[in-house]
FIFIBA-958348 format. One record per residue (C-alpha): residue number from 0; residue in three letters; chain; z, x, y. Coordinates in steps of 0.02 Angstrom, whole numbers, plus 32768, in hexadecimal, padded with zeros to 4 digits. Example, Ala and Ser with C-alpha at 12.3 -4.5 7.8 and 13.67 -1.06 7.14 Angstrom:
BEGIN
rec resi->0 | resn->ALA | chain->A | c3->8186 | c1->8267 | c2->7F1F
rec resi->1 | resn->SER | chain->A | c3->8165 | c1->82AC | c2->7FCB
***
This chain:
BEGIN
rec resi->0 | resn->MET | chain->A | c3->1BA4 | c1->22E3 | c2->230E
rec resi->1 | resn->ALA | chain->A | c3->1BBA | c1->2239 | c2->235C
rec resi->2 | resn->THR | chain->A | c3->1B6C | c1->2215 | c2->2403
rec resi->3 | resn->VAL | chain->A | c3->1BD5 | c1->221E | c2->24A1
rec resi->4 | resn->ASN | chain->A | c3->1BD7 | c1->218D | c2->251C
rec resi->5 | resn->LEU | chain->A | c3->1BC4 | c1->21D4 | c2->25CB
rec resi->6 | resn->THR | chain->A | c3->1C1D | c1->2188 | c2->2660
rec resi->7 | resn->ARG | chain->A | c3->1C39 | c1->21BB | c2->2714
rec resi->8 | resn->GLU | chain->A | c3->1CDD | c1->2207 | c2->26DB
rec resi->9 | resn->ASN | chain->A | c3->1C98 | c1->227A | c2->2653
rec resi->10 | resn->PHE | chain->A | c3->1BE0 | c1->2297 | c2->267D
rec resi->11 | resn->GLU | chain->A | c3->1BF4 | c1->233A | c2->26DB
rec resi->12 | resn->SER | chain->A | c3->1C72 | c1->2386 | c2->2662
rec resi->13 | resn->VAL | chain->A | c3->1C02 | c1->235E | c2->25CB
rec resi->14 | resn->VAL | chain->A | c3->1B65 | c1->23A5 | c2->261C
rec resi->15 | resn->THR | chain->A | c3->1BB9 | c1->2441 | c2->2664
rec resi->16 | resn->GLY | chain->A | c3->1C2A | c1->245E | c2->25CE
rec resi->17 | resn->ASN | chain->A | c3->1BA2 | c1->2464 | c2->2549
rec resi->18 | resn->ASP | chain->A | c3->1B0A | c1->24D3 | c2->2532
rec resi->19 | resn->ILE | chain->A | c3->1A8D | c1->244A | c2->2503
rec resi->20 | resn->VAL | chain->A | c3->1AA4 | c1->2392 | c2->252C
rec resi->21 | resn->VAL | chain->A | c3->1A23 | c1->230C | c2->2501
rec resi->22 | resn->VAL | chain->A | c3->1A3E | c1->226D | c2->2565
rec resi->23 | resn->ASP | chain->A | c3->19F6 | c1->21C2 | c2->253B
rec resi->24 | resn->PHE | chain->A | c3->19F6 | c1->2149 | c2->25CE
rec resi->25 | resn->TRP | chain->A | c3->19F2 | c1->2099 | c2->2583
rec resi->26 | resn->ALA | chain->A | c3->1A2A | c1->1FE4 | c2->2597
rec resi->27 | resn->PRO | chain->A | c3->1A61 | c1->1F63 | c2->2516
rec resi->28 | resn->TRP | chain->A | c3->19D6 | c1->1EE9 | c2->2545
rec resi->29 | resn->CYS | chain->A | c3->194C | c1->1F6D | c2->252F
rec resi->30 | resn->GLY | chain->A | c3->18E8 | c1->1F55 | c2->248E
rec resi->31 | resn->PRO | chain->A | c3->189B | c1->2004 | c2->248B
rec resi->32 | resn->CYS | chain->A | c3->1949 | c1->204C | c2->24AC
rec resi->33 | resn->ARG | chain->A | c3->1990 | c1->1FF1 | c2->2414
rec resi->34 | resn->GLN | chain->A | c3->18FB | c1->202A | c2->23AA
rec resi->35 | resn->PHE | chain->A | c3->1915 | c1->20E0 | c2->23DE
rec resi->36 | resn->ALA | chain->A | c3->19D3 | c1->20DE | c2->23C0
rec resi->37 | resn->PRO | chain->A | c3->19CA | c1->2105 | c2->2304
rec resi->38 | resn->THR | chain->A | c3->1954 | c1->2198 | c2->2325
rec resi->39 | resn->PHE | chain->A | c3->19CD | c1->21DB | c2->23A8
rec resi->40 | resn->GLU | chain->A | c3->1A62 | c1->21C6 | c2->2332
rec resi->41 | resn->LYS | chain->A | c3->1A08 | c1->221B | c2->22A1
rec resi->42 | resn->ALA | chain->A | c3->19DA | c1->22B0 | c2->2311
rec resi->43 | resn->SER | chain->A | c3->1A90 | c1->22BE | c2->234A
rec resi->44 | resn->GLU | chain->A | c3->1AC3 | c1->22DA | c2->2295
rec resi->45 | resn->LYS | chain->A | c3->1A38 | c1->2359 | c2->2277
rec resi->46 | resn->HIS | chain->A | c3->1A42 | c1->23D1 | c2->230C
rec resi->47 | resn->GLU | chain->A | c3->1AE2 | c1->2436 | c2->230E
rec resi->48 | resn->GLY | chain->A | c3->1B1A | c1->247E | c2->23B4
rec resi->49 | resn->VAL | chain->A | c3->1AC3 | c1->23F5 | c2->2417
rec resi->50 | resn->VAL | chain->A | c3->1B23 | c1->2368 | c2->246C
rec resi->51 | resn->PHE | chain->A | c3->1ACC | c1->22BF | c2->2463
rec resi->52 | resn->ALA | chain->A | c3->1B07 | c1->2248 | c2->24EA
rec resi->53 | resn->LYS | chain->A | c3->1ADC | c1->219A | c2->2526
rec resi->54 | resn->VAL | chain->A | c3->1AE5 | c1->214A | c2->25D2
rec resi->55 | resn->ASN | chain->A | c3->1AE9 | c1->208C | c2->25D2
rec resi->56 | resn->THR | chain->A | c3->1A8D | c1->206C | c2->2676
rec resi->57 | resn->GLU | chain->A | c3->1ADC | c1->1FBE | c2->2684
rec resi->58 | resn->ASP | chain->A | c3->1B8C | c1->2007 | c2->2680
rec resi->59 | resn->GLU | chain->A | c3->1B65 | c1->20A8 | c2->26E0
rec resi->60 | resn->PRO | chain->A | c3->1AE2 | c1->207E | c2->2765
rec resi->61 | resn->GLU | chain->A | c3->1B1E | c1->210D | c2->27D4
rec resi->62 | resn->ILE | chain->A | c3->1AED | c1->218F | c2->2752
rec resi->63 | resn->ALA | chain->A | c3->1A43 | c1->213E | c2->2739
rec resi->64 | resn->GLN | chain->A | c3->1A29 | c1->213B | c2->27F5
rec resi->65 | resn->GLN | chain->A | c3->1A5F | c1->21F0 | c2->2808
rec resi->66 | resn->PHE | chain->A | c3->19D4 | c1->2225 | c2->2790
rec resi->67 | resn->SER | chain->A | c3->1954 | c1->21A8 | c2->27D3
rec resi->68 | resn->ILE | chain->A | c3->1944 | c1->214D | c2->272D
rec resi->69 | resn->ARG | chain->A | c3->18BD | c1->20CA | c2->2748
rec resi->70 | resn->ALA | chain->A | c3->1893 | c1->209D | c2->2693
rec resi->71 | resn->ILE | chain->A | c3->18F3 | c1->209C | c2->25F0
rec resi->72 | resn->PRO | chain->A | c3->1904 | c1->20E6 | c2->2576
rec resi->73 | resn->THR | chain->A | c3->18FE | c1->218B | c2->25D3
rec resi->74 | resn->LEU | chain->A | c3->1929 | c1->222E | c2->257D
rec resi->75 | resn->MET | chain->A | c3->196E | c1->22C0 | c2->25E0
rec resi->76 | resn->VAL | chain->A | c3->1997 | c1->236A | c2->2597
rec resi->77 | resn->PHE | chain->A | c3->1A0D | c1->23E5 | c2->25EA
rec resi->78 | resn->ARG | chain->A | c3->1A24 | c1->2499 | c2->25B4
rec resi->79 | resn->GLU | chain->A | c3->1A9B | c1->250A | c2->2612
rec resi->80 | resn->LYS | chain->A | c3->1AA6 | c1->2483 | c2->2699
rec resi->81 | resn->VAL | chain->A | c3->19E8 | c1->2484 | c2->26B4
rec resi->82 | resn->ILE | chain->A | c3->1981 | c1->23E6 | c2->2699
rec resi->83 | resn->LEU | chain->A | c3->18F7 | c1->2420 | c2->2625
rec resi->84 | resn->TYR | chain->A | c3->18AF | c1->2376 | c2->25F7
rec resi->85 | resn->SER | chain->A | c3->18B1 | c1->22C9 | c2->2644
rec resi->86 | resn->GLU | chain->A | c3->1839 | c1->2243 | c2->2608
rec resi->87 | resn->ALA | chain->A | c3->183C | c1->2187 | c2->25F0
rec resi->88 | resn->GLY | chain->A | c3->180C | c1->2140 | c2->2547
rec resi->89 | resn->ALA | chain->A | c3->1847 | c1->2149 | c2->2495
rec resi->90 | resn->MET | chain->A | c3->180C | c1->21CE | c2->2419
rec resi->91 | resn->SER | chain->A | c3->17F2 | c1->21D5 | c2->235F
rec resi->92 | resn->GLY | chain->A | c3->1872 | c1->2236 | c2->22FB
rec resi->93 | resn->GLY | chain->A | c3->17F9 | c1->22C8 | c2->22E4
rec resi->94 | resn->GLN | chain->A | c3->17D0 | c1->22D2 | c2->239D
rec resi->95 | resn->PHE | chain->A | c3->1887 | c1->22CA | c2->23CC
rec resi->96 | resn->ASP | chain->A | c3->18B9 | c1->2351 | c2->234F
rec resi->97 | resn->SER | chain->A | c3->182C | c1->23BE | c2->2390
rec resi->98 | resn->LEU | chain->A | c3->1869 | c1->23A9 | c2->2444
rec resi->99 | resn->VAL | chain->A | c3->191B | c1->23DA | c2->2414
rec resi->100 | resn->GLU | chain->A | c3->18DB | c1->2473 | c2->23B4
rec resi->101 | resn->GLN | chain->A | c3->1870 | c1->24A9 | c2->2449
rec resi->102 | resn->VAL | chain->A | c3->1906 | c1->249D | c2->24BD
rec resi->103 | resn->LYS | chain->A | c3->1970 | c1->2502 | c2->2442
rec resi->104 | resn->GLY | chain->A | c3->18E9 | c1->2588 | c2->243C
rec resi->105 | resn->LEU | chain->A | c3->18D4 | c1->25A0 | c2->24F7
rec resi->106 | resn->ASP | chain->A | c3->18FB | c1->2648 | c2->2547
rec resi->107 | resn->MET | chain->A | c3->1979 | c1->260C | c2->25C7
rec resi->108 | resn->GLU | chain->A | c3->1981 | c1->26B5 | c2->261E
rec resi->109 | resn->LYS | chain->A | c3->18CA | c1->269E | c2->2649
rec resi->110 | resn->VAL | chain->A | c3->18E6 | c1->25E9 | c2->267E
rec resi->111 | resn->HIS | chain->A | c3->1975 | c1->261B | c2->26F3
rec resi->112 | resn->ALA | chain->A | c3->190D | c1->26AD | c2->2737
rec resi->113 | resn->ASP | chain->A | c3->187A | c1->2637 | c2->2757
rec resi->114 | resn->ILE | chain->A | c3->18EC | c1->25BC | c2->27B2
rec resi->115 | resn->ALA | chain->A | c3->1935 | c1->2648 | c2->281D
rec resi->116 | resn->ALA | chain->A | c3->1887 | c1->268B | c2->2847
rec resi->117 | resn->GLU | chain->A | c3->184C | c1->25DD | c2->2877
rec resi->118 | resn->ALA | chain->A | c3->18E4 | c1->25C1 | c2->28E6
rec resi->119 | resn->LYS | chain->A | c3->18C9 | c1->266A | c2->2939
rec resi->120 | resn->ALA | chain->A | c3->1812 | c1->2642 | c2->2958
rec resi->121 | resn->GLU | chain->A | c3->183E | c1->2599 | c2->29A4
rec resi->122 | resn->ALA | chain->A | c3->18C2 | c1->25E9 | c2->2A13
rec resi->123 | resn->GLY | chain->A | c3->1844 | c1->266B | c2->2A4D
rec resi->124 | resn->SER | chain->A | c3->17BF | c1->25EA | c2->2A77
rec resi->125 | resn->ALA | chain->A | c3->183F | c1->257C | c2->2AD1
rec resi->126 | resn->SER | chain->A | c3->1871 | c1->260B | c2->2B47
rec resi->127 | resn->ALA | chain->A | c3->17BE | c1->2642 | c2->2B68
***
């Protein structure tokens, strides 16, 4: 599957309309970004059911600002609209494939339950 270029117009629909979305924040002038691009492309062809998307931070600074992107490349992984991973730096192909497989294997019922419990605890401590 080819990568999707994310813009202000399609970012939300891509992230909310797909189960797993891997986002690469990059810029044309960034050497490490260009080095990582073939690894990202190869992974997009290998992992079915996962959307691989790119945000050009030069063209879409609002998206980069919304997610506090301070260094590129930065990888961000969404599953069921939850950010499960967000780190700056490129990865080797093996590391990247491993990350995608870990995300695929997560028990999202437990993740959502943990998020709900954390929100409930924060609400309780805020009213105390």
